[in-house]
N, C-alpha and C positions, 0 to 999 in steps of 0.2 A: 290572460293573454294565451296561456297554453291551450285552453279550450278553443279559442278562436282560431289558432294556428292549426289545431287538429281538425277542426270543422272545415277549414279551407282545404287542408290536405285531403280530406275524405271526399269533399265535393269534386276536387280535381281528379281524384282517382276514379270516382264514379263516371266522370266525363270521359275518361279514357276507355273504360270498359263498356260504356254504353253505345259505342260505335256498332251499328248493325252489321250483320254479316249475312252473306248469301253463299250457298254452296254451289250455285250455278256460276261457272266461270267459262268464259269464251276460250275454248281450247284450239281455236283455229289460228292463233298467232303464229307468225313464222318464227324460226329458231332464233334469229337475231333479236327480235322484239322480246321473246321470252327470256333470253339471256340478259338483256338490259333490265328487264323487269325484276328478275331475281337479284341482280346487283343492286338496284335501287332499294328493293325491299330488305336485302341483307344489310346494306349500309345504314338504312333507316333503323333497323332493329339493333344494330351494333351501337350506333350513337345513342339511341333511346336507352339501351341498357346502361351505357356509361352515365347518362344523365340520372337514371333511377339510382344508381350506386352512389353518385355524388349527393343526390337528394336525401338518401338514407344516412349518409355520413353527416350531413348538415343537421338532420333531425337528432342524431346521436350527440353531436356537439352541442346543440341547443339544450338537450336534456341534461347534459353534464355541466353546462355553464350558461343558464338562461339569461344572464346579464350581459353576455358578450354582444356588443353592437355589430361586429363584423359578421358574426353568425346570423344574426337577425336580418341584416341587410342582404346576405347571400340567400337566405331562406326566401325573402320577398322576391328576389330576382328569379329564383328557381320557380316560385309560384306563377310568376308571369310567363315563364317559359313552358309551364305545364299546359297552358291553353294552347300554345304553339304546336306542341307535340300532338295533341288531340286533332288539331286542324290539319297538320301534316299527314297523320295517319288516314284521315278521311280522304284527303287529296290523292293518296296512293290507293285508290279504289281496288286496283288489281290485287294489291297486297292484302287489303282488308277483306276482300272477297275470297281469298285463298285460305282454306282451312288450316293448312300447315303454318302459314304466316300469322294468321289470326291467333292460333294456339301459342306460338312463340311470343307474340305481343302480350297475350293474356298472362303467360307465365312470367314474363318480366314484370308486368303491372302487379302481379300478385305479391311481388317482393315488398311493395308499398303496403299492401293490405296486411301482410304478415308482420311488418314492422309496427303498424298501428296497433295490431292485436297484441304484440309483444309489450307494448307500453300501456295497454289497457284501454284502447279505443276501439 
């Protein structure tokens, strides 16, 4: 069961990181649009980081008590949400195309990779 969960986690993580990037960004947006974009990107990254932190906590809880049904249920819910995060990131093309935001997204995503490495996956 653990290997299946880890495999699903790894696949989800790869889905996050596989979003392509482009260094070309249309810089002709007016100031208001740019401000709205930054707020949307910042909001997304803030919520995504909260989700990643919760996800890591659930993995820790599972490792400490693999028989806990509540943890297993929450893990499955978070796995379903993982696909949503990837879709949202792609939908925020201006964020995904901005090197600064892409780096922040990757830094947050690396927390999952580091956790998986820590537990031997």
